[in-house]
N, C-alpha and C positions, 0 to 999 in steps of 0.2 A: 573267372575260370574255375571249374570245379576242382577242388583239392583231390589230387590222386591219393589212394590208399597204400600204394606201394611203388617202389621205384623201378622203372622199366630200364632195358638197355638202352633206348633212344635217349631217355631223360639223364641217364649216367653220362652219355656222350655229349649231351647238350650241357650238362653241368661242367664237364671237363673244358668244352669249348668256351664258355662263359668265363670260367676261371682263368684261361688263357689270355682272353681279352682284357681281363681285369688286371692280370699281372702286367701286360704290356702298358696298359694305360698308367699304372701306378709304379712302373720300374724305377723311374728317376727319383721319386720320392723315397722309396724303399732303399735305394742306394744311398741317398743322403742321410737316412736315418742310422745307417750301419756305423756303430761305434764299438761293439763287442760281439765275440771274445777276441777278434783280432783286428787291427786297424786296416781291413780291406773294404772298399767302397762298393762292392759289386754284388751284394746280396739280391738285390732286384734283378739284375742281369742274369745271375745263376739260375734263380728260380723260374724265370721267363724262359731260358734256353732249355731248361729240364722239361717244362711243360709243352714246350714247343716240339720236343722230340715225341712226346706223348701223342699230340694232335697230329704229327707226321705218320704216326703208326695207325691212328684212327681214320684218317681221311680216305685210305683206299678202300675201307670196309664198305659193304652195301648198306644202304640206309636202314635195312631191317635185320641187320646182322645179330645173331643170337647173343646172349649175355656172356658166354664163354669166349667169343672172339673179341669182344669189347674189353673185357678183363685182361685177356691175354695181351692184347695191345697196350693197355695202360701199364701192366708190370713190365712188360719188355721195353716198351719206349722209355719209361722212367728210369730203368736200370741202364740202359745203353746211353742215355743222354744226360744223366745226371752231372751237374757242374758245380764245383764248389762245395763247401761244407753244408750250406743250406740247401743246395740242390740234391745232395745225397740224401740228406735227412727227409726231404720232401719225397723223394724216390721211394725211400723205405715206407713212409706213411701211406702213399698211393698203393703200394704193393700189398701192405697190410690191410688196407680198406678193401680191396677186391678179392682177397684171398679166399674168403669163405662165401662169396656170392655164388649162386646156383650156376650151372652150366647153361640152364635155359629157364625162362621164366622171369618173374620180378622179384624184388627184394622187399620183404616185409619190413615194417618198422622195427620189430624186435631184432631182426637179423641186421639191419642197418646200425642199431645202437651197438650190437655185439662187434660189428665189423670196425666201427669208430674206435671202440676200446681195443680191438686188436691193432689197428693203425698206431695207436698210442703205445702199446707195448713194444711192438716191433721196432718202432723208431728209437725207443730208449734202449733196447737191446743191441741196437746197431752202433750207439754211441758209448765209447769206452769211459769217458768221464762226463756225467750228466751235469748240467748246469742249469739250475732253476732260473726263471725270468727270461728264457729264450722260447723259440717256437715250440720246444718240447712242453713247455707249461701251458701253451695255448692248445695243443693237441689233446692233453690230459682234461683240461676244463671243458672242451668241447665234448669229449667222450663222457664225461660225468653229466653234462647237460642233456645229452642224447638219452643216457640210460634213465634220467630223472622224469622224462616226458616222453615215453615211447608209446604212449596210448594211441596216438595218430601221427602220420608221417609230417604232417604240418608242424605240429607241436614239437616234434622231435628236432627237425632241422632248425627251427627258430631257437629252441632252447640251447642247442649246440652253438649256434651263432652268437648268442647273447652272452652266454658263460665264456666263450672264447674272447668276446669283446671286453668283458669285465676283467679277464685274466690279463689281456694286453695292457689295460690301462694301469694294472697293478705291477707290471714289470719293473718300473723305475723303483719301486720299493724293495724289490728283490735284488736288484743290481745296482750298486752305488754309481757305477760308470754311466748308467743311463740316467740316473737322477741328476748327477752333476751335469750331464749334457742337456737335459730337459727334454728327452725324447722317451718314446717307447721303443721296445725291441724291433729291429727291422725285419728279421725273419718271421716273427709272430705276426706283424702287419702284413706281410704277404700270404701267410697261411690263412689269416682270417677271411682273405678273399675267397677261399674255397668254400666256406660256410655261407658267405654271402651269395655265391653262385648257386648252392644247393637250395637256398631260400627262393631265389628267383625262379628256378626251374619248378621246384615243388609248390610254392605259395605265390608266385607272381610278386614277390616283394621287390621294391626298387633297388637297384644297384647302386653302390657308393660311387661318388665322383672323386677322382684324384684331386687333391688340393692344389693349388698353384705352388710351383716350386719355391718360388720367392718367399712364401709364407712359411717355410718349414725351416725353422732356425735350429742350428746345433751348436751348443757351447762346448766345442772340443778343446781340451788342454791336456797336456801331459802331467801326470803326477807320479814321480819315480817311486812313490811309496805304495802305489796301487797293488793290491794283492794279486790282481790279475796281469801284472806286468811281465810276469814269466812267459805268459802265453803270447802276448803281443810281442816279445823279444824273439820268438822263433822266426827265422828268416825265409823259409821256403814252403810252399804248398806243393804237395806231391800227390797226384791222382793217377790211378791206372784201373783197367779192368784186369782181374786175376782169374785165370783159369786154374783151378785147384781142387782136390779131393776136400769134401767138407770136414773129414776128420783132421786135416792139417791146419784148419783155421785157428784153432784154440792157440798152438804154438805161434802161429803168425801174430795174432793179436798180442800176445804176451811180449814179442819182440818189439812191436810197434809202441807199445805202452812204455817202454823203456827209452824212446828216442824222440818222442814228441808229444803233441797234444791235438786237440780238435780232430780226434780220431773218429771216423765213421766208416764202417764196413757193412755194405748191404748186399744182398742176393742170396743165392742158394743153388743147389743142384749142379755144382761144378763152376758157376760163375759169379764172381763177385766185383762190385764197384768199391774201390778203397780209396779213403781221403785222409790225409794227415798233414799237419804242420810241424815242420822239423828244421833242425839246423844240419842235418845228416842225410843229404840226398843219397848218397851211396847205400848207406844202411837201409833206408827205406826201400830202395830197389832190390838189394840183396835179399831182404826178407821175403820177397815175392818169389825170387828164384829159387830159394829153399823149399817154398811151398808149392809151387807150380810154374805157371808161365804168365808173366805179365804182358800186357799189350796196349796200345793206345796211351803210353805214358805221357803225362803232362806235368811240367814243372814250371811253377810261377814264383817269381821273386816278390815276397810280400812287402818289401821295402818300396818296390815300384808302385804298389797299390796304396801305400800311405800317401804318395803324391798323387795318385789317381783319386783318392777320396777327397783331397783338397780341391782337386780340379772339378770333380763332381759338385762338391759344395758350392764352390765359387761360380759355377755356371760356365757354360763353354762359348757363348756368343756375346761378342762385345761391339755394339754398333759405334763407328766413328762418326760423330756429328760434324757435318761440314755444310755451313750456312753461309759460306762466303760467295756462293754463286749457285747457278743452275746445276742439277745433277749432270754427270758427265754421260757421254753417249755409252762408253764402256768404263764398268767399274771393276775393281779387283776384289775378291774374296781370298784371304789367306788364312792357312791354317798354322798357328804359331804356339810356342810355348815360351813363358818367360816374360815378364813385364817389360823388360829392356828390349828384347827382341820386338815385342809388340809397338814399342815406341818407336823403333827404327822403321818397321814396316808402315806405320802410320805417316812418318816424315817422308817416305818415299811414294806415298799416294794411295795406299790401300784403304778403302772405304770401310770394309767390315772385316774384323778379325773373329776368327773361330778358334778357342783354345783347345790345343790337343797336340799329340805327338807320339813318341814311342811309348806304348802300352796305355795310351790315352787317346784312342782313335775315335773321332766324332762320327756320329751315325749319318746315314743319307739324309735323315729327316732334319737334322741340324744344319747340314750344308743347304738343304733346299730352303729352310727358313732364312739363312744368311743371304742366299741370292735374292730372294724375293724382297728381302729388306733393303737392297741397294737402291732401289728405285730406277735403275737404268734399264735400258732396252736390251743391253748386251753386258755380259759379265765374263770375266776370266777368273778362273779359280787356281790357286797355287797351293797344292797339297802339301808340299814340302816333307813328304814321308812316303816311301814306296807302299806302305801298307794302306794308306789313305787314298792312293791314287785310283783304285778300283772303285772306291765309293764315290769318289768325286766324278767319275766317268758316268755315273748313273743319273747324276743330277739333271742334265740337259732334257731328258725325256719326261722330267716330271715337273717342269715349269714352263711358263709361257713366255720366256725370254731366250735369247741365244746365249749359250753357254759354251765356252772353249776351256779346255784344261791344259795348262802348262805342265808337263810331266817332271815336275821338280821333286827330287828325293831327299833334300835337306834345306835347312834354313839358309845356307850360304848360297845355294843355287837359286832360293827365292830371292835373295838380296840381289844377286846379278841379273836375274829376270827383270826385276823391278826397274833396273837402270835404262831399259828399253820400252817401258810402258808409256803409251801415249794415249790419254783419255778420249782423244777426239777420233781415233782410229777405231775400226771394228774389232770385234773380239777375235775373229780368226787373224787379221792382220797382227793384232798384238800377240797372239799364240805363236805365230811364226817368228817374229822378232825376238820375243822374250825366250823362246825354247832355244835359239841359237845362242843367246847371251848366257843362259843356264849352262849350256854344254861346254862352255869355255872355262868353267870353274872345275877345279879338282877339289871335291869336298872330302873333308876328314874330320875325325872327332876323337875324343878321349873320355874313357869311361872306366868303371871298375868291373871285373869279372865277377859273376854271380855264380858260376859253376866251373868245374874243371873241364877242359877240352884240349884238343890239339890243333895246331896251326901250322902254316908253312914256315913260321919263324920261331916255332918251339912250342913247349908244353905251356898251357895257361892253367893257373890255379885260382882258386877263389880268393878274392882280395887283391889280385894283381891288377896293376893299371895297365890298360890296353889301349893302343892306338889303332883306329879303324879308317879304312878307306873302302871305295866301291869293291876292292879285291879282298876284303876281309881283314884279318888281324895283321898289322904291319909292324907293331912294336908291343914288347912286353917289359915291363919294369916294375920295380917296387915304389916308385914316387910318381907323381903326376908330371913333374917337369922332365924327368928322364923319358919317360914314355912318349910325351909331347915332341921333344927334341929329336929322338930317334925317329918317330913317325915323319916329321917334317924332312928330316935328313934323306928319307927314301922317296919323298914325293917332290921336293923342289927341283926344277930344272934350270939350266941357265936362261931359258927363254922367258921364264916367269918373272913378272914385273911387280905384283902386288899380292901381299897376304892379309887377308882380313882375320882378326882373331876375335871371337865372341865369348866373353867370360860367362861361366855359368855360376850357379849357387856355390859349388865347392871350389871355385878359383880363388886364388890369394895374390896379393900384391907381389909376394916374393916369388911365387910360381911364374907369375906373368913377367917379371923382371928376368927370371932365369931364361925363360923362352926368349925374350926379345934381345937379351944380351947374347945368347947364341947365335940368333939370326944376324945380328951386327956384326959378329965375328966371321962367321961362315958365308953369309949372303949379304954383303955390305951394300949391293946395288938394289936389293929387294926393298920396296916401299912397305911399310907395316902399319896397319891401321887396327886399333884396339877399341872394341865397344863392350859395354856391359848389357849382357843379355838375360841373365838371371834364370836361364833354363835349369831344371832339375836334372840330377843323374849324370850330366855331362859337363864337367869343369870347363872344357874348351871345345868349341866348334872352329873348324880353320876352313877358309876358303882361298885357294891359290889361283891366281889369274895370271 
């Protein structure tokens, strides 16, 4: 193909579309690479969701839409859809990239070089504390490469890509945490794909293929002496859109600088996308109220994401080998969390385990792969989480086997359902019988509160241990055992015969003994079974039958 001498609106759209495709295909690899600046494992996901918001704005435009409409869609879509630290920085880079493009006509090489420099500058201005060895370093290297070879559009985009690639390879020398882990920066890996996309559109260069996930090794270990540990110690990620007068943003930044890190604020003309990691959720939101009006507030517990990073790193699908006989007419796919839980599910006949649960929801594609790997003509799926049920319901339309979903919302409901599993019956017959069995269980669990809230049984504060059932918070206490016993006291009825206790990672022999002693005294007729599940975040799952 003849090399273009300038970048058209159509080529810009094509580059964004290609970038989105590359991020989707590389998402899991980028997630696995993420070890800095905070231990969350979702950089690839956040960058992908951000760029998909952009493509959603571009899709309705006419194929010959002028440059002004394309740039407006890119700027607005990235601002409104930015997710996480990496997504917000990517948003600012895209906004900076298109800010100086003409309202009509093409972008000459000189202007593209200037715009890549502007993307770099704007991104750095949005970040309160700049850390080299991240995607900011890759953006700067790309801008320098573009400026060095702007005699033609082809030379420009290739130079930008090559400089960015070299900068990415150098990131382990800039950040010791990357060097110890044996990886390059995850956000920079995602950003490099933007320059690959430009090279494809402008010069028809081949696109990179995502490496097999199993080949990406990350040597993660904790070092209490790390200089960066103060960043990783921050508990919550807070994000929101802020409607505020531009003049009030300086004071807003000052407040945020005193309460957290990984601060990124992008936008302008009265609307900003704001991101911070902090231990003080209230102060992070109150700062917005002083400046203007926050909306679309999202709070994530980064300790959950530490678990999620390990889940991503270990992979989410586990095939259970069964060579003792022919494949059953109907197999079971179950979503589980915790090695002990997995062993129990396997003992009850589950053929394929998909790792996942609260804050670790597997994708439709992962469930599709699990169903296909069963080898049976019919499959039953146990989602074991209400957030995973809608995803599971989509699988049947995407595979060539019969799929039925048992609407289990918890691990203990999954256990009960499996007691009625018959591998020789149809998927629909199994679904009916297993659903009835699951409904006979009263499911409950104990976890630690990650934010202040109110409930029917009182005020909940960060750090409290809370007992949960399908009706919400049922107990609040300062210890696991007390929260568990108060929870069970509210749920156990005279007609109940069996209580199954599944111990999680934070369970202890002492707490389990306190619970079983309470049950022996208060409910002597109740049979109690204790299993080790190993699930994170929830010291105890309870199933009452």
